[in-house]
DRENKOLFI-904029 format. One record per residue (C-alpha): residue in one letter; x, y, z. Coordinates in pm, whole numbers. Each point is the difference from the previous one (the first is absolute). Layout:
# DRENKOLFI-904029
[a,[X,Y,Z]];
...
# end
This chain:
# DRENKOLFI-904029
[x,[-9,-48,-11]];
[x,[161,392,-30]];
[x,[-58,300,194]];
[x,[-125,325,-89]];
[x,[272,234,113]];
[x,[295,-189,-82]];
[x,[172,126,-304]];
[x,[173,-318,-107]];
[x,[-312,-187,-16]];
[x,[-129,278,-203]];
[x,[317,-36,-216]];
[x,[-5,-325,-29]];
[x,[-349,-65,-136]];
[x,[17,292,-256]];
[x,[-149,278,167]];
[x,[250,216,-54]];
[x,[213,-2,-280]];
[x,[350,-179,16]];
[x,[279,-166,-237]];
[x,[-79,-331,32]];
[x,[215,-246,-117]];
[x,[-196,-306,96]];
[x,[-363,-53,123]];
[x,[-168,-342,86]];
[x,[-299,-88,226]];
[x,[208,68,311]];
[x,[276,241,-52]];
[x,[81,304,-195]];
[x,[356,105,-52]];
[x,[96,357,-74]];
[x,[313,227,-31]];
[x,[58,166,322]];
[x,[-70,381,7]];
[x,[316,49,176]];
[x,[227,-266,-126]];
[x,[371,-89,158]];
[x,[124,-99,-323]];
[x,[-142,-15,-371]];
[x,[-255,-270,-21]];
[x,[-103,-9,400]];
[x,[-369,-114,-2]];
[x,[-225,-100,261]];
[x,[-179,-390,29]];
[x,[-359,142,144]];
[x,[-243,-254,104]];
[x,[-403,88,-109]];
[x,[-113,-101,343]];
[x,[98,199,321]];
[x,[276,-150,250]];
[x,[152,193,201]];
[x,[353,-224,1]];
[x,[149,-275,-7]];
[x,[-180,-126,302]];
[x,[-303,33,-133]];
[x,[20,-132,-372]];
[x,[-117,-308,-40]];
[x,[246,-285,-41]];
[x,[-75,-43,-379]];
[x,[0,339,-48]];
[x,[383,60,128]];
[x,[63,-312,-234]];
[x,[-124,145,-284]];
[x,[158,350,42]];
[x,[334,-208,14]];
[x,[-6,-174,-280]];
[x,[-171,321,-247]];
[x,[330,172,185]];
[x,[240,-317,-125]];
[x,[-180,58,-349]];
[x,[36,376,-51]];
[x,[344,42,138]];
[x,[83,-250,-278]];
[x,[-162,169,-256]];
[x,[88,348,152]];
[x,[382,-114,-12]];
[x,[1,-80,-344]];
[x,[-203,275,-171]];
[x,[161,284,249]];
[x,[349,-167,15]];
[x,[50,58,350]];
[x,[283,-148,205]];
[x,[-182,-109,296]];
[x,[-353,18,163]];
[x,[-155,62,352]];
[x,[-290,-89,101]];
[x,[-104,228,347]];
[x,[-327,-115,178]];
[x,[-47,235,319]];
[x,[-208,-85,313]];
[x,[-38,307,283]];
[x,[81,317,23]];
[x,[333,-61,131]];
[x,[58,-228,-260]];
[x,[-66,280,-268]];
[x,[-368,-87,-103]];
[x,[-140,328,-72]];
[x,[-323,-157,-183]];
[x,[-207,-221,168]];
[x,[-72,-241,-291]];
[x,[198,-297,-38]];
[x,[220,101,-294]];
[x,[306,-170,-135]];
[x,[285,243,-156]];
[x,[201,-117,-323]];
[x,[256,194,-24]];
[x,[284,-31,-311]];
[x,[344,52,113]];
[x,[276,137,-250]];
[x,[385,25,101]];
[x,[46,324,126]];
[x,[-385,98,13]];
[x,[84,195,354]];
[x,[-214,-196,207]];
[x,[52,-208,303]];
[x,[-226,-210,205]];
[x,[220,-103,272]];
[x,[23,-35,388]];
[x,[251,42,286]];
[x,[72,-351,111]];
[x,[9,-88,356]];
[x,[257,-251,172]];
[x,[-199,-206,191]];
[x,[174,-245,230]];
[x,[-3,-352,-51]];
[x,[-214,-25,368]];
[x,[-218,248,-184]];
[x,[-72,-185,-319]];
[x,[-54,-348,215]];
[x,[-268,221,179]];
[x,[-145,80,-262]];
[x,[-3,-314,-168]];
[x,[-152,-143,287]];
[x,[-259,246,-13]];
[x,[-106,-33,-349]];
[x,[2,-381,25]];
[x,[-220,-72,300]];
# end
């Protein structure tokens, strides 16, 4: 079900004009209006799911399959040197629109973009503790 006040629901369902590069019964893939690189696109479900935690598993699998197909095609036709798939969940993780979406970001040598983090240096004991918590 789409939400009337969600901009991505409206974009995914054709209520506003977009530069769509692919569409099927579940998804609309549009070029990002503020791209990180040439060809940056968004996979938008036509139904509203706020984030990864809400999207049903079959939809999530279909989104990843679509991402693989489109990333392969985009790499071939755009001649990019690499590819990022980015999907943020929660404000602290960089999510600004609370409608699940998957960024397809073609990467080019010397494109000036960085998708990096500051690595931590956990001790062996900290890693063991986290492993125990996650495997209970």
